[in-house]
Every structure is written in structure tokens, then in C-alpha cells.
mmCIF file of the N, C-alpha and C atoms, coordinates in Angstrom:
data_MODEL
# 
_entry.id   MODEL 
# 
loop_
_atom_site.group_PDB 
_atom_site.id 
_atom_site.type_symbol 
_atom_site.label_atom_id 
_atom_site.label_alt_id 
_atom_site.label_comp_id 
_atom_site.label_asym_id 
_atom_site.label_entity_id 
_atom_site.label_seq_id 
_atom_site.pdbx_PDB_ins_code 
_atom_site.Cartn_x 
_atom_site.Cartn_y 
_atom_site.Cartn_z 
_atom_site.occupancy 
_atom_site.B_iso_or_equiv 
_atom_site.pdbx_formal_charge 
_atom_site.auth_seq_id 
_atom_site.auth_comp_id 
_atom_site.auth_asym_id 
_atom_site.auth_atom_id 
_atom_site.pdbx_PDB_model_num 
ATOM 1   N N  . MET A 1 1  ? 5.886  -0.049 -15.232 1.00 0.00 ? 1  MET A N  1 
ATOM 2   C CA . MET A 1 1  ? 7.142  -0.524 -14.623 1.00 0.00 ? 1  MET A CA 1 
ATOM 3   C C  . MET A 1 1  ? 8.251  0.520  -14.779 1.00 0.00 ? 1  MET A C  1 
ATOM 4   N N  . ILE A 1 2  ? 8.435  0.996  -16.032 1.00 0.00 ? 2  ILE A N  1 
ATOM 5   C CA . ILE A 1 2  ? 9.514  1.962  -16.273 1.00 0.00 ? 2  ILE A CA 1 
ATOM 6   C C  . ILE A 1 2  ? 9.224  3.269  -15.530 1.00 0.00 ? 2  ILE A C  1 
ATOM 7   N N  . ARG A 1 3  ? 7.952  3.690  -15.553 1.00 0.00 ? 3  ARG A N  1 
ATOM 8   C CA . ARG A 1 3  ? 7.607  4.942  -14.876 1.00 0.00 ? 3  ARG A CA 1 
ATOM 9   C C  . ARG A 1 3  ? 7.877  4.835  -13.378 1.00 0.00 ? 3  ARG A C  1 
ATOM 10  N N  . SER A 1 4  ? 7.485  3.716  -12.791 1.00 0.00 ? 4  SER A N  1 
ATOM 11  C CA . SER A 1 4  ? 7.703  3.547  -11.350 1.00 0.00 ? 4  SER A CA 1 
ATOM 12  C C  . SER A 1 4  ? 9.197  3.544  -11.027 1.00 0.00 ? 4  SER A C  1 
ATOM 13  N N  . ARG A 1 5  ? 9.980  2.895  -11.900 1.00 0.00 ? 5  ARG A N  1 
ATOM 14  C CA . ARG A 1 5  ? 11.427 2.876  -11.662 1.00 0.00 ? 5  ARG A CA 1 
ATOM 15  C C  . ARG A 1 5  ? 11.999 4.283  -11.756 1.00 0.00 ? 5  ARG A C  1 
ATOM 16  N N  . ARG A 1 6  ? 11.582 5.030  -12.764 1.00 0.00 ? 6  ARG A N  1 
ATOM 17  C CA . ARG A 1 6  ? 12.089 6.400  -12.915 1.00 0.00 ? 6  ARG A CA 1 
ATOM 18  C C  . ARG A 1 6  ? 11.689 7.239  -11.709 1.00 0.00 ? 6  ARG A C  1 
ATOM 19  N N  . ARG A 1 7  ? 10.429 7.106  -11.299 1.00 0.00 ? 7  ARG A N  1 
ATOM 20  C CA . ARG A 1 7  ? 9.958  7.893  -10.160 1.00 0.00 ? 7  ARG A CA 1 
ATOM 21  C C  . ARG A 1 7  ? 10.737 7.507  -8.907  1.00 0.00 ? 7  ARG A C  1 
ATOM 22  N N  . ARG A 1 8  ? 10.947 6.207  -8.707  1.00 0.00 ? 8  ARG A N  1 
ATOM 23  C CA . ARG A 1 8  ? 11.689 5.762  -7.526  1.00 0.00 ? 8  ARG A CA 1 
ATOM 24  C C  . ARG A 1 8  ? 13.116 6.281  -7.576  1.00 0.00 ? 8  ARG A C  1 
ATOM 25  N N  . ARG A 1 9  ? 13.726 6.246  -8.759  1.00 0.00 ? 9  ARG A N  1 
ATOM 26  C CA . ARG A 1 9  ? 15.109 6.732  -8.899  1.00 0.00 ? 9  ARG A CA 1 
ATOM 27  C C  . ARG A 1 9  ? 15.170 8.227  -8.609  1.00 0.00 ? 9  ARG A C  1 
ATOM 28  N N  . CYS A 1 10 ? 14.203 8.991  -9.089  1.00 0.00 ? 10 CYS A N  1 
ATOM 29  C CA . CYS A 1 10 ? 14.184 10.440 -8.836  1.00 0.00 ? 10 CYS A CA 1 
ATOM 30  C C  . CYS A 1 10 ? 14.040 10.714 -7.348  1.00 0.00 ? 10 CYS A C  1 
ATOM 31  N N  . ILE A 1 11 ? 13.161 9.945  -6.684  1.00 0.00 ? 11 ILE A N  1 
ATOM 32  C CA . ILE A 1 11 ? 12.963 10.129 -5.243  1.00 0.00 ? 11 ILE A CA 1 
ATOM 33  C C  . ILE A 1 11 ? 14.249 9.820  -4.493  1.00 0.00 ? 11 ILE A C  1 
ATOM 34  N N  . VAL A 1 12 ? 14.928 8.744  -4.903  1.00 0.00 ? 12 VAL A N  1 
ATOM 35  C CA . VAL A 1 12 ? 16.190 8.376  -4.251  1.00 0.00 ? 12 VAL A CA 1 
ATOM 36  C C  . VAL A 1 12 ? 17.223 9.474  -4.455  1.00 0.00 ? 12 VAL A C  1 
ATOM 37  N N  . LEU A 1 13 ? 17.288 10.019 -5.673  1.00 0.00 ? 13 LEU A N  1 
ATOM 38  C CA . LEU A 1 13 ? 18.244 11.098 -5.954  1.00 0.00 ? 13 LEU A CA 1 
ATOM 39  C C  . LEU A 1 13 ? 17.931 12.324 -5.104  1.00 0.00 ? 13 LEU A C  1 
ATOM 40  N N  . LEU A 1 14 ? 16.648 12.665 -4.998  1.00 0.00 ? 14 LEU A N  1 
ATOM 41  C CA . LEU A 1 14 ? 16.266 13.829 -4.193  1.00 0.00 ? 14 LEU A CA 1 
ATOM 42  C C  . LEU A 1 14 ? 16.655 13.627 -2.737  1.00 0.00 ? 14 LEU A C  1 
ATOM 43  N N  . TYR A 1 15 ? 16.372 12.429 -2.202  1.00 0.00 ? 15 TYR A N  1 
ATOM 44  C CA . TYR A 1 15 ? 16.737 12.153 -0.814  1.00 0.00 ? 15 TYR A CA 1 
ATOM 45  C C  . TYR A 1 15 ? 18.242 12.232 -0.628  1.00 0.00 ? 15 TYR A C  1 
ATOM 46  N N  . ALA A 1 16 ? 18.999 11.709 -1.602  1.00 0.00 ? 16 ALA A N  1 
ATOM 47  C CA . ALA A 1 16 ? 20.463 11.740 -1.506  1.00 0.00 ? 16 ALA A CA 1 
ATOM 48  C C  . ALA A 1 16 ? 20.964 13.183 -1.509  1.00 0.00 ? 16 ALA A C  1 
ATOM 49  N N  . VAL A 1 17 ? 20.397 14.021 -2.384  1.00 0.00 ? 17 VAL A N  1 
ATOM 50  C CA . VAL A 1 17 ? 20.820 15.423 -2.464  1.00 0.00 ? 17 VAL A CA 1 
ATOM 51  C C  . VAL A 1 17 ? 20.513 16.150 -1.159  1.00 0.00 ? 17 VAL A C  1 
ATOM 52  N N  . VAL A 1 18 ? 19.320 15.933 -0.623  1.00 0.00 ? 18 VAL A N  1 
ATOM 53  C CA . VAL A 1 18 ? 18.938 16.589 0.637   1.00 0.00 ? 18 VAL A CA 1 
ATOM 54  C C  . VAL A 1 18 ? 19.829 16.118 1.772   1.00 0.00 ? 18 VAL A C  1 
ATOM 55  N N  . TYR A 1 19 ? 20.099 14.797 1.809   1.00 0.00 ? 19 TYR A N  1 
ATOM 56  C CA . TYR A 1 19 ? 20.951 14.251 2.872   1.00 0.00 ? 19 TYR A CA 1 
ATOM 57  C C  . TYR A 1 19 ? 22.361 14.825 2.789   1.00 0.00 ? 19 TYR A C  1 
ATOM 58  N N  . LEU A 1 20 ? 22.923 14.827 1.570   1.00 0.00 ? 20 LEU A N  1 
ATOM 59  C CA . LEU A 1 20 ? 24.276 15.364 1.390   1.00 0.00 ? 20 LEU A CA 1 
ATOM 60  C C  . LEU A 1 20 ? 24.315 16.852 1.721   1.00 0.00 ? 20 LEU A C  1 
ATOM 61  N N  . GLY A 1 21 ? 23.282 17.568 1.326   1.00 0.00 ? 21 GLY A N  1 
ATOM 62  C CA . GLY A 1 21 ? 23.241 19.000 1.617   1.00 0.00 ? 21 GLY A CA 1 
ATOM 63  C C  . GLY A 1 21 ? 23.200 19.271 3.112   1.00 0.00 ? 21 GLY A C  1 
ATOM 64  N N  . SER A 1 22 ? 22.374 18.497 3.831   1.00 0.00 ? 22 SER A N  1 
ATOM 65  C CA . SER A 1 22 ? 22.291 18.689 5.283   1.00 0.00 ? 22 SER A CA 1 
ATOM 66  C C  . SER A 1 22 ? 23.609 18.332 5.949   1.00 0.00 ? 22 SER A C  1 
ATOM 67  N N  . VAL A 1 23 ? 24.236 17.244 5.487   1.00 0.00 ? 23 VAL A N  1 
ATOM 68  C CA . VAL A 1 23 ? 25.530 16.839 6.052   1.00 0.00 ? 23 VAL A CA 1 
ATOM 69  C C  . VAL A 1 23 ? 26.578 17.911 5.783   1.00 0.00 ? 23 VAL A C  1 
ATOM 70  N N  . ALA A 1 24 ? 26.570 18.463 4.564   1.00 0.00 ? 24 ALA A N  1 
ATOM 71  C CA . ALA A 1 24 ? 27.547 19.506 4.224   1.00 0.00 ? 24 ALA A CA 1 
ATOM 72  C C  . ALA A 1 24 ? 27.334 20.738 5.103   1.00 0.00 ? 24 ALA A C  1 
ATOM 73  N N  . LEU A 1 25 ? 26.067 21.120 5.298   1.00 0.00 ? 25 LEU A N  1 
ATOM 74  C CA . LEU A 1 25 ? 25.778 22.282 6.149   1.00 0.00 ? 25 LEU A CA 1 
ATOM 75  C C  . LEU A 1 25 ? 26.234 22.030 7.580   1.00 0.00 ? 25 LEU A C  1 
ATOM 76  N N  . LEU A 1 26 ? 25.974 20.821 8.081   1.00 0.00 ? 26 LEU A N  1 
ATOM 77  C CA . LEU A 1 26 ? 26.396 20.503 9.450   1.00 0.00 ? 26 LEU A CA 1 
ATOM 78  C C  . LEU A 1 26 ? 27.910 20.537 9.561   1.00 0.00 ? 26 LEU A C  1 
ATOM 79  N N  . LEU A 1 27 ? 28.596 19.957 8.574   1.00 0.00 ? 27 LEU A N  1 
ATOM 80  C CA . LEU A 1 27 ? 30.063 19.930 8.619   1.00 0.00 ? 27 LEU A CA 1 
ATOM 81  C C  . LEU A 1 27 ? 30.627 21.346 8.560   1.00 0.00 ? 27 LEU A C  1 
ATOM 82  N N  . THR A 1 28 ? 30.103 22.155 7.656   1.00 0.00 ? 28 THR A N  1 
ATOM 83  C CA . THR A 1 28 ? 30.606 23.532 7.534   1.00 0.00 ? 28 THR A CA 1 
ATOM 84  C C  . THR A 1 28 ? 30.290 24.318 8.801   1.00 0.00 ? 28 THR A C  1 
ATOM 85  N N  . GLY A 1 29 ? 29.112 24.066 9.395   1.00 0.00 ? 29 GLY A N  1 
ATOM 86  C CA . GLY A 1 29 ? 28.743 24.769 10.620  1.00 0.00 ? 29 GLY A CA 1 
ATOM 87  C C  . GLY A 1 29 ? 29.634 24.366 11.783  1.00 0.00 ? 29 GLY A C  1 
ATOM 88  N N  . VAL A 1 30 ? 30.056 23.090 11.795  1.00 0.00 ? 30 VAL A N  1 
ATOM 89  C CA . VAL A 1 30 ? 30.900 22.615 12.898  1.00 0.00 ? 30 VAL A CA 1 
ATOM 90  C C  . VAL A 1 30 ? 32.357 23.003 12.672  1.00 0.00 ? 30 VAL A C  1 
ATOM 91  N N  . LEU A 1 31 ? 32.814 22.874 11.410  1.00 0.00 ? 31 LEU A N  1 
ATOM 92  C CA . LEU A 1 31 ? 34.226 23.143 11.133  1.00 0.00 ? 31 LEU A CA 1 
ATOM 93  C C  . LEU A 1 31 ? 34.499 24.637 11.036  1.00 0.00 ? 31 LEU A C  1 
ATOM 94  N N  . ARG A 1 32 ? 33.569 25.382 10.401  1.00 0.00 ? 32 ARG A N  1 
ATOM 95  C CA . ARG A 1 32 ? 33.813 26.818 10.238  1.00 0.00 ? 32 ARG A CA 1 
ATOM 96  C C  . ARG A 1 32 ? 32.633 27.629 10.772  1.00 0.00 ? 32 ARG A C  1 
ATOM 97  N N  . PRO A 1 33 ? 32.512 27.773 12.082  1.00 0.00 ? 33 PRO A N  1 
ATOM 98  C CA . PRO A 1 33 ? 31.395 28.547 12.653  1.00 0.00 ? 33 PRO A CA 1 
ATOM 99  C C  . PRO A 1 33 ? 31.577 30.049 12.468  1.00 0.00 ? 33 PRO A C  1 
ATOM 100 N N  . SER A 1 34 ? 32.799 30.473 12.151  1.00 0.00 ? 34 SER A N  1 
ATOM 101 C CA . SER A 1 34 ? 33.066 31.907 12.019  1.00 0.00 ? 34 SER A CA 1 
ATOM 102 C C  . SER A 1 34 ? 32.360 32.480 10.790  1.00 0.00 ? 34 SER A C  1 
ATOM 103 N N  . ILE A 1 35 ? 32.053 31.631 9.789   1.00 0.00 ? 35 ILE A N  1 
ATOM 104 C CA . ILE A 1 35 ? 31.411 32.120 8.567   1.00 0.00 ? 35 ILE A CA 1 
ATOM 105 C C  . ILE A 1 35 ? 29.971 32.541 8.862   1.00 0.00 ? 35 ILE A C  1 
ATOM 106 N N  . TYR A 1 36 ? 29.256 31.741 9.649   1.00 0.00 ? 36 TYR A N  1 
ATOM 107 C CA . TYR A 1 36 ? 27.852 32.046 9.933   1.00 0.00 ? 36 TYR A CA 1 
ATOM 108 C C  . TYR A 1 36 ? 27.707 33.006 11.107  1.00 0.00 ? 36 TYR A C  1 
ATOM 109 N N  . GLY A 1 37 ? 28.752 33.145 11.896  1.00 0.00 ? 37 GLY A N  1 
ATOM 110 C CA . GLY A 1 37 ? 28.666 34.047 13.039  1.00 0.00 ? 37 GLY A CA 1 
ATOM 111 C C  . GLY A 1 37 ? 28.655 33.269 14.348  1.00 0.00 ? 37 GLY A C  1 
ATOM 112 N N  . SER A 1 38 ? 28.162 33.891 15.386  1.00 0.00 ? 38 SER A N  1 
ATOM 113 C CA . SER A 1 38 ? 28.175 33.258 16.704  1.00 0.00 ? 38 SER A CA 1 
ATOM 114 C C  . SER A 1 38 ? 27.084 32.192 16.814  1.00 0.00 ? 38 SER A C  1 
ATOM 115 N N  . VAL A 1 39 ? 26.030 32.281 15.961  1.00 0.00 ? 39 VAL A N  1 
ATOM 116 C CA . VAL A 1 39 ? 24.937 31.306 16.020  1.00 0.00 ? 39 VAL A CA 1 
ATOM 117 C C  . VAL A 1 39 ? 24.781 30.622 14.668  1.00 0.00 ? 39 VAL A C  1 
ATOM 118 N N  . PRO A 1 40 ? 25.524 29.535 14.418  1.00 0.00 ? 40 PRO A N  1 
ATOM 119 C CA . PRO A 1 40 ? 25.471 28.845 13.113  1.00 0.00 ? 40 PRO A CA 1 
ATOM 120 C C  . PRO A 1 40 ? 24.235 27.965 12.963  1.00 0.00 ? 40 PRO A C  1 
ATOM 121 N N  . TYR A 1 41 ? 23.497 27.718 14.043  1.00 0.00 ? 41 TYR A N  1 
ATOM 122 C CA . TYR A 1 41 ? 22.359 26.796 13.966  1.00 0.00 ? 41 TYR A CA 1 
ATOM 123 C C  . TYR A 1 41 ? 21.145 27.437 13.312  1.00 0.00 ? 41 TYR A C  1 
ATOM 124 N N  . LEU A 1 42 ? 21.123 28.771 13.222  1.00 0.00 ? 42 LEU A N  1 
ATOM 125 C CA . LEU A 1 42 ? 19.990 29.436 12.582  1.00 0.00 ? 42 LEU A CA 1 
ATOM 126 C C  . LEU A 1 42 ? 20.019 29.235 11.075  1.00 0.00 ? 42 LEU A C  1 
ATOM 127 N N  . VAL A 1 43 ? 21.202 29.001 10.502  1.00 0.00 ? 43 VAL A N  1 
ATOM 128 C CA . VAL A 1 43 ? 21.336 28.811 9.058   1.00 0.00 ? 43 VAL A CA 1 
ATOM 129 C C  . VAL A 1 43 ? 21.210 27.340 8.724   1.00 0.00 ? 43 VAL A C  1 
# 
């Protein structure tokens, strides 16, 4: 029981980190395209 809860919590944390990271990249790419250059979608 405890192991499954820990594993589930770790998976949820990983998904949250990946989701937040992708959202941050999208926001930075949309708000500041000059940092990545003319093609921000490659990054």
C-alpha cells in the first residue's frame, strides 16, 4: 500500500514537472521569441 502510494505520488510529481516545464517553454516561446531566434518551435 505505502509503496504504491509513493510510486503514484512520484509519477504525479513527474507529470506535474513535465507539464509545468512544457507550459513554461510555450509561454517563454510566445512571450519572448527573440531569445530563441526566428524559429522558437525547434527548442
